[in-house]
N, C-alpha and C positions, 0 to 999 in steps of 0.2 A: 206812397199811399198807405192808408190805414183802413181797417174795417170799420163798419158802423160802430159807433161808440160802445165800448165795452163797459159793462156795469158790474157792480157787486151784486150778489144774488140775494134779492129780498127774502123777505121772510118765508109661566113655565112649570115647566114641570117642577115639583118639589124635589129637592135633591139634598141629601144629608151628607155633609163633608166628613170623610174619615179624619180622625184626629191628626194624622201625620201630615195632612195637606192643609190644615186650617192655617191661614195667615190672617193676622189682625187686619181688618179693613183699614184703609187710610183714616187717620183721625181728623182730617180736614173737615171743617164743619159743614160744608156744602156738598160733601161727597154723596150723601144720601139723596140729594136733590138732582144729581146728574143722571137723569133717567136714561140717557143714551148708553151709559156704561152697563146698565142692566139689560139692554137689548143686545149689545155686542159681546157682553161678558158672560152670557149663559154658558153653562158647562156642556158643551157639545151640541145639544139641540133642545130648544124649548118650544113646544107647540103654542105656548102662550107668551110671546115676547114681552108683553106688558107686565109680566111678573117681576121684572126688575131683579133678576138673579145675577149677581156679580161673582158667583163662586168660580166660574171658569177663568175670568180675567185675573182674579186674585191668585189662583193657582199659577197662572203665567207669571205674575209679578213676583212669585217666590224665587224665580230664576232670572227673569228678563224684564227690564224696564226701559229698553232703548238705549242703554248706556253705550257711549262711544259712537252713536249714530248721529250724523249731521243732517239737519233738516233745514232747507231753505224755504222761506215763506215770501212768495211774490204777492204783494198786496199794497195797502196804503200806508204801511208802516207798523211797527210793533214797538210799544213803549218798553224799551229794554230795562228801565229802572223799576218796573212794577215788582212789588215785593213777592209775587208768586211766579215770576218769570226770570228775575235777575240772575239767579244762580245757574240757570240753564242757558243764558244768552251768550252767544259767542260772537263778539264784535270783530274777531280776527278774520272772519270770512266775509266781511263787508266788501262789496264790489266797487271798483273804480271804473267809471265810464268816461273815457277820454281823460281829461285832466282833473275831473271832479270825483269826489268820493260820494257814493250813495250810502248815507249813514243809517238808512233803514228806519228813521224815526217818523212818527206821524207829523204832519205839517200844521194841524189845527185841532181844536178840542172836539170837533165833530167827526174826526177820523179814527173811530174805534174798531173798525172792521178787522184790521190785521191783528190787533191785540186780542180780540175775541178768538180769532182763528188760532193764534199761538197758544192760548190757554187750553183749547181742546186737544192740542197735540202734546204739550209739554209743561202744563202748570205743575208746580213742584209738589211733592209729597212732604209738606213741611208743617202739617197740623193746622193750616189756615186755608180758608177759601175752599177750592176744589182741587182735583188732580187732573192731569192730562192722561190720555191713553198711554203714552210713552213718557212717563214723568221723569225718566232718567236721560232722555235724549237732549241734544244740544240744538238750539234754534238760532237762525240768523235771518234778519229781515232784509228784503230787497224791495225798496219802495218804488212802485210803478203807478201810483195814483198820488199826484202832488209832487212838486219838485221838478228838477230838470229832466227826469226820466219818465215823466207821466206819459202813459201810452196813448192817451187821447190828445195830447199836445204835440208829441214828437215820437211817431212810430219808429223811426230809425234808431233812436236812443233806446227805446224799449227792446228792440231786437238785439241791441248790444248787451242789454242785461241778460238776455237768454244765452249769450255766450258763456255765462257763468253757471249755467245749470249743472255742468259736470263737476263743479267744486263740491257738490253735496251728494249724499247717499240717497236722499229723498227730497223732492220738492213738492210744494203745495200751491195750487192755483185756483183760488176761490173767486173767479171772475169769468165772465162769458160775454159773448156778443150774440145778438139774435142771428139765427142761421141765415146767411146770405149767399152761400155757395161760392164764396170768394177764395182766392189764393193769395195769402198775405205774407208769405215768406217765413212764417214762424215754425212750420213743421220741420224744416231742415235743421233748425236749432235743437229741437227736441230729439230728432234722430241722432244728431252728433252726441248729445248727452247720453243717450242709450248706448251708443257705440263705444264712447270713450270714458264715460264716468266710472268711478269706482275701479280704476285701473283696468278697464275693459269689461268689467262685470255689468256695468250699465247703471246709470241713475234711474230711479223710479220716480216718474212724474205723475202726480195725482191731480186730476182736473175735475172740478165740479161740473155737473152736466148742464146746469142752467135752470132758471126759474120761470120759464116761459110756457110750460105745459104744451110744448110742441116737439116734433121730432127734431132732435139736435144734430142729426147726421149731416145737415147742411153747414155746420160750423167745422171747418176742415181740421182744426187742431183737436177737437173733441173726437172726431171720427178716426184720427190717426192711431196706429198701434203703439205709438210711443208715449201715449198718455193712458192712465187708468181713469176712465170716465165713471163718475159716481152719481147715482140718483139718490133722492132723499126719501126717507121714511118718516112719517109723522108720529107724534106722541099719541098712539092709540093702541087699544088692547090687542088688535090683530096684526100689528106691524104692517099696515097698509101704506102704500106709496103716498107721499104728500101731494096735495091737489095741484101744486104749482110745478112739480118736478118735470123737467124735460126728459124725453125718453128716446129710445131707438135701439137698433140692432148693435150699435157701437158701445152701449153701456155694459161695463164689466160686472159691477156689483152695486149694491145700494147700502146705505148706512143711515142711521138715525140723525136727524137734524138737531144736534145737541144745542141746547139753549143756555145752559148754566155754565158760564165761563168768565175768564178775566175781562175786565173793562178798563178803559182809561181811568187813572186815579182821580178821585174827587168827582167834580161835576161833569167832566167830559165823557163822551161816548154815549152808550145806550142807557146806563143806569138801570132803573126799574127794580133794583133790590135796595133795601135800606142802607146797606154799605155800598156806596157808589163805586167801589173798586171792582165789583163783580156785577154781572148782569144775568138775568134769565130771559132777556128779550132778543137774544140772537137766534138765528135759524137759517132756513133755506138750504139749498144744496151747498151754499157757502160753508155751512156747518157740517154737512155730511162728508165732504171731501177731507177735511183735516182729521176726522175720526178714522178714515181709512189710512191716511198718511201715518197716523200714530200706530195703527196695527202693522203697517209695513215696517216701521222702525222696530217694533218688537220682533218681527220675523227676522230682520237682519241682525239684531242682537243675538237671536238664537242660532242663526247660521249666516255668518258674514260672507260665505262663499257662494251664495245664491246668485245666479244671473238674473237680469231683469225679466227675462221670459219665464224663468222658474217662478219668480214671485207672482207674475200674472197668472200662471197656471195654478199655483196654490190658492190664490184668491178665488179662482173659479171653483176649484174642487172642494174648498173648505166652506164656501158660502152655504147658508141654510135657506130653505124655502120659507116664505113668509106670505102675508096677505092671504089671498083667496086660495092658495095652493093647499093649505091645511085647514083654513077656517071656513072657506066658502064665501067670505065677505069680499065683494068686488069694489068697494068704495074707492074712487079715484083711479081705478085701473082702466087703461086704454086697451089692454091686450090680455088674452088668456095665457096661462102658463102652458108650456110645451116641453116635451122631452126631446133632446137632440139625439143624433145617431151614434153617439159614443157607446162603448160597452164596458167601461172601466170605472164607473162611479156607482157604488152601492148596487152592483149587479146589473147595471144597464146604463142608459143615457143620463146626462145631466139635465136638471131642470133649468129652464131659461124663460125669461119674459123681457120684452122690450121695455117694460116699466122698471124692472128690478135688475136686469142683467141676470147673473146666476143666483142672485138672492142676497140676503143680508150678510154682510161681513161678520165673521165670528172669530174673535181674537183667540179663543182656546184652540179651535180647529186649525186655524192658520198657523199658529206658532208650533203646535205639536207636529203638524205635517212638515213645517220648515226644518225642524230639528233633524229629522231623519231623511230628508229629501235626497241627500247625496248618497245614501245607501243604495238606492235603486236608480238614481240619476247621477252617476259619479262625475260627469262632465257638466259644468255649469252651462246653462242655456243662455247664450249671449248673441249679440249681432254677428260675431265671427263664425258661429256654427249654425246659424239659422238657415233652414232649408227653404228654398223658394221655387215657385213655378209660375209660369205665366202663359197667357194665350190672348190673342187679339182676333176678334171675329167681326167681319164686315157683314152686318145683319141686313141693312137696307130693307127693313120690313115695315109695312104700313101699320100705324096705330089707328085703327078705324074708330070712328065716332061711336061712343056708347057701346064698346065691345072690348074684348080681352085678347091681347096678344100673348101667346106662350111661345117664347123664343128659346129653343134648346141648343146647348152646345156641349161637347164631350171633351173631357180631359183624360188622357191616357196615362199620365204620370201620377204617381202616388206619393203624397206626404201626409203626415199626421197634422191636421190643421190646428192652428192657434188663432189666426186672423186672416180675413179675406178683404182685399181692396177691389171693389167692382167699379170700373170707370164706364159710365154711360155717356154716349153722345146721341142726342136726339133733337128733333124739332117738333114743336107742337104749338097750336094757336093759343092754348091756355094750360100752362104747366099744372095749375092747381086742380084741373080735372082729373089728373092721373093718380093712380094708386100703384105703387111699384113694390114688388116682392121678389126675393131670391129663394129658390127651392133647391136644396142640396141633393146629391144622389141618394142620400139616406132618407129623403123626404122631409127634412126640417125646413119649414117655411118661415122666413124672417122678413118683416116689413122694412123697406128702405125709405119709402116716401109715402105720406098719406094725404098730400094736398094741403097741409096746414101751413106751409111756408112758401116763399116765392110769391109771384103774382102772375097776372094774365100775360104779361110781356116777357117773363123770364126765359121762355124757350122760343120766342119769335125767331131769333137767329138760332145758331146751333148751341144748344145747352150741353155743356160737358162738366161732369162732376164725378169725383171719386167718393163712393160710399164705403164706410167702414163696417165690417161685420165681425163681431166678437162672439157670437152665439154658437160657434161650430167647434169649440175645443174638443179634441178627441176624435173628430170625424175624419174620414179619408177624403182626399181630393178627387180620387179616380171615379169616373162615371159621368153620367149625363146630368147636367145642371139645367134648370129652367128659370129664365127670367120672365116674370109675369108682369105685364103692364096692362092695367085696366083703365079705360077711359070711362069714368063714372058718371059724367054729365053729358047731356046731348048738346050738339052744336059745333064741336071742334074736333079736329083730327090732326095727325102728325106722322112722323117717320122715326123709327129707331135706326140710326145710322150705323153704330158700332158698339161692341161690348169688349171691354178689356178686363181680364181676370188676372189678379195677382194673389197667389196663396202663399202664406208664410207659416212655418211650423218646424217640425222635426222630421228627419228621415225615418221612414218606417222600419220597424224591426220586429223580431218575434220575442223580445224580452218584455213581457207585459206586466204592468202594475195595476192591481185591482184595489181601489181605494174604498174603504168602508168607514162610515161615520155613524154617530149616534142617530142620525136621521133615518137610517135604514128601515127600522121597524115602522115608522110613520109612513114612509114611502111605499113599503110593501102593502100597506093597508089601503092605499089609494086604488081607484078603479084602473084595471088593466096592468097593474104593476106586480102581481104576485109571482110572475116568472123570474123575478130577480133573485129568488132564493136558490137557484141552481147555477153554479159557476161552470161554464164550459170553455175550455181553452184548447183549440185544435191545432196549435203549432208546437214546435219543439224548443221554444226559447226557455231562458232561465227566468222564471216568473216570480212575482211577489204578491202577497196580500199585505196591504198597508192599513192597519187599524189603529194607527197612532192617535187618531182623534177620538177613539173610544174612551169613555169615562167609567162605564159600568163594568162589572166583572165579565171577562170574555173567556169563553171556552172554545178554542179554535183548533180544529183538527185538519191537518193537511192530507189526511188519508181519504181517498176517494170513497164516496158513499156514506161517510159518517157525517152526522149533523153537528153544526156549531151553533152556539148560543151566545146572546148578549143579554146580560142581566137575567139569565135563566130562560130566555125566550128564543126559540129556534129562528135563525135568520139565513143560514147558509149550508148548502151541501155541495161538495165538489163532485162533479159528474164522473161516472166511471170512464176511464181512459184519459182523464185530465190530470196532468202532473204539475203541481205548484211547488216550487222548491223552497221558497223563503217566506218568512212571516215577520211582521212587526206588531207587537201588542200595544196596549194603551195604558191608561192610568189605573185600571182596576187590578184586583188580585186575579190575574189571568192564568189559565191553563192552556198551554200551546203544545200540540203534539206533532212531531214530524212524521215523515213517511219514508219510503225506500230510497229517496234521492239524497244527495249531499245537501243538507239544509243549513241555512243561516237563519237563526231565530233571535230576535230582539224582544226581550220581555218588557222593557221600558220600566215605568214606575209600578209601584205596588209590590205585593208579596206574590211572586209568580211561581208556578210549577211548570217547568220546561222539560219535555220528554223527547229525546232523540229517537230517530227511527233506525232503519237498517243501514243507512248511508254513513258517510263521514261527516258528522254534524258538529256545528260550531255555534255556541251561544255568544251573543255580542252585547256589550254594555257600553253606554255612553260615558265618557270621562276617562280619567287617568287611573292606572292600576292602583296607585296609592290611595285613591278615594274609596277603595273596596277592601274587604277582607274575604279571603277564600279559604274554605276548609273542606275536608273530605272525611266521611265516615260511612262505612258499610256500602261503598259504591255510590253514595249520594254526595254530590258537591253542593255546598252552600255558599252563595255569594251575597254578601251583605254590603249595601251602600252605607258608608259611614256617616253620611250627612242626613240620613233618615229617609232616603228615597225608596226603601223597601229591601226585603230579603228574598232571594230567589233560590229555589232548589232545582238541581239539574240531575237528570238520570239519562244514561244512554248517549252522552256527548263525548266526542273525541277531543274537543278543545274549546277554549273560550278566548275572546278578544276584548280589549278595551280600546275604544276609538274616540 
């Protein structure tokens, strides 16, 4: 069997770059028209994403372009001979299905979708056309629309193509089916790739959320934790979600639906630009997905040792609030923003919306965090060390007509959550009458079903489906959960038979990492968020402040009671009695001061002033020792990056490391 026919998906702040960071923008003639790069390329945080600020991604390209990262594109074929793709195309990774080779080429002149996707990921930096987000990556096409492996013609052969997911570091899937609550056997293939790909680190599978403007949680593969589900942001000044974008608690991040990209050569494909080899008529979540795939390729170039769960964590923690969160403009939004119950992002919980996931993907934030992730997460987060817990509850509770059922269940075990699978079994005379939400022990309420999919007969028999929840990163599983089922229309009733809970994440510990990004000041200015300025840590772990995504000058003191500033503006005070041992700076000319503990301090880029405290303190630098010069005079150590990355001065340190 195969699911209902799957389809392609239809359609700042001003910042002055210090001279040492200026990189010539790509000379490709259409680069300035690629508005999506201005959205994801902002340096750290831009309250006005329509400002088209590419300073952040250009800083990233100084060091990382996706070089050495293999990206598989499951689509209708990629024109490998296109002059803006050919140097990055890798035919050696083509898949053989049975006795036939899937050569990845489009079957006809109207099949331009895959070529457009490919350009958003990896169009070359060659002075012509535009550029891809990861223009140094290698791409390979797996044709699943047209030819022998067409998923609408032979679902079994399509499933065989998915056996090749693990051959790639990243895969992109810009296709979707209308949510039908079916089980079609594809999730197991993505699970295998996450488990076995990249030598056990896991393949990253990026999936467009869909263009149906409905809750996509009913499409099993989108709801799975083995895909990164991506919503679409339109080309508008406030970065609001696109009107067509599907939504749900399973969406991890959103990205702009980039329109300017490669097209089939000549008259084929989308055209719409005078030069028919490029188009500005592409779009949809089909375009948002590959933008994220490109960012993931940059992350893996920066840190090839990341596990697939690390990458998803970083995408969540590095995403920026957009749309109504900072502008107040609610256009196309189905849900209000909320703060989850974590305590480690900018002094509190992460922002989340079923429309956007954690927000707009940001290339600068994501790559800077990826670079240093192993400093505080030394073991890659993979399938092998994933913590899990489960519970099954026989509810047998009535869903009364035009009333609300609050069904509570308690979990005594504790993990730090990344994803929840909630399996519901119920009967109801009209499924579309129901509105279903899950409320975590911390009070985070996430919508699972809003009545927009399924039909009157969907739950006549026993309806069973597993809903995916990605909005709880950083929350604890322990406590009382509430499943809320509201019958919104009069005339029908039903029964909740059972609830199955499966939580996935990391084993809890007391080594905490507090992430701070450039968004901190904007978040603190929002209603109810001023308490984020005080950091309280009441356990005895070896803790970190990670400000790698900061771009302005940072003055960070680990001494309790002292005020830290970003760009000269106070943002943090460590509470009395709280001991934070380690710190990571950002791109600015930072001043980082240690305390009485044994501190590890990473200055990172810029001309930094690092001051040790009373403990046995170590300054840490990324790269090889031969990439730096070290000198000492008058008790002050000077460490200069020979490639122009900055000069740091150290006082009060007992040692330094190059890693």
